[in-house]
C-alpha positions in Angstrom: -14.3 14.1 14.7 -14.8 11.0 12.6 -14.5 7.3 13.7 -13.8 4.9 10.8 -14.2 1.3 11.6 -11.6 -0.5 9.4 -12.9 -3.9 10.4 -16.2 -3.1 8.5 -14.4 -2.1 5.2 -14.6 -4.7 2.5 -11.5 -6.3 0.9 -11.0 -6.0 -2.9 -8.9 -8.7 -4.4 -6.4 -7.8 -7.1 -3.6 -9.9 -8.8 -1.1 -10.6 -6.0 -2.7 -8.5 -3.3 -5.9 -7.4 -1.5 -6.9 -4.0 -0.3 -9.6 -2.2 1.5 -10.2 1.5 1.4 -10.3 3.0 4.9 -10.8 6.7 4.0 -11.6 8.3 0.7 -10.8 11.9 -0.3 -14.5 12.7 0.3 -14.5 11.4 3.8 -11.2 13.1 4.6 -12.4 16.3 2.9 -9.0 16.4 1.2 -8.8 15.9 -2.5 -6.0 13.5 -3.5 -5.7 11.9 -0.1 -6.6 8.2 0.3 -6.0 5.7 3.1 -5.9 1.9 2.4 -5.0 -1.3 4.2 -3.1 -3.8 2.0 -2.5 -7.5 2.5 -0.2 -9.7 0.4 -1.1 -13.4 0.9 1.7 -16.0 1.5 3.7 -16.6 -1.6 2.1 -13.8 -3.6 3.7 -10.8 -5.3 2.3 -7.3 -5.9 4.1 -6.7 -9.2 6.5 -3.9 -9.9 4.8 -0.6 -10.7 5.1 3.1 -10.2 3.0 6.3 -10.0 3.7 9.5 -11.9 2.2 11.9 -9.4 1.2 10.2 -6.1 3.4 9.8 -3.0 2.7 6.7 -1.0 3.5 6.6 2.7 3.5 3.0 4.0 3.2 2.0 7.6 4.1 -1.6 8.2 2.0 -3.8 10.6 4.2 -6.9 10.4 7.4 -8.2 8.8 6.0 -11.1 6.7 7.4 -9.9 3.4 9.9 -7.9 1.4 9.4 -4.4 -0.1 11.6 -3.5 -3.1 12.1 0.0 -4.4 14.0 0.8 -7.6 15.5 -2.7 -7.5 16.7 -2.4 -3.8 15.3 -4.6 -1.0 14.4 -2.3 1.9 14.9 -3.8 5.4 11.7 -3.0 7.3 10.3 -3.8 10.7 6.8 -3.6 12.1 6.1 0.0 12.9 8.4 1.4 10.2 7.4 4.0 7.7 8.5 4.0 4.0 7.9 6.9 1.7 7.7 6.1 -2.0 8.0 9.1 -4.3 6.6 9.5 -7.8 8.4 7.3 -10.4 9.9 5.0 -7.8 9.3 1.5 -9.0 8.1 -0.7 -6.2 7.2 -4.4 -5.7 6.0 -6.3 -2.6 6.6 -10.0 -2.0 5.3 -12.1 0.8 8.0 -14.6 1.8 6.3 -16.0 4.9 3.3 -18.2 5.9 1.2 -15.3 7.1 -0.3 -12.3 5.4 2.0 -9.3 4.9 0.0 -6.3 6.1 0.6 -2.6 5.9 -1.3 0.7 5.6 -0.9 3.2 2.7 -1.5 6.9 3.0 -1.6 8.2 -0.6 -1.0 11.9 -1.3 -1.8 13.4 -4.7 -3.8 10.2 -5.4 -5.9 9.9 -8.6 -7.5 6.7 -9.8 -5.6 6.2 -13.0 -2.0 6.8 -11.7 -0.8 3.2 -11.9 1.9 2.1 -14.4 3.4 -1.4 -14.7 7.2 -1.4 -14.5 
């Protein structure tokens, strides 16, 4: 058993979003598996991008924004799961006055698999 206290993880700020790593491949004992919490501040956009090998499984904590995949706005509710496959271009926009928060489970994750698009 492992108990990970997400409240003690530190936020890293990137252009348009913030993230904190909740579980690394080393902690999970699973190469290529990463778990993060993400937050998009009000009015911010996590720019369109894609990954060539990783699959991202997103679990949405609230409905404070919009998630776009391959140019299509995906209607999402809190508690929904969205699976983004390799080469799917995705963008996240916060259209509210509160942070847009979700959890990402990344499969086949490697550090340099991020491409603007």
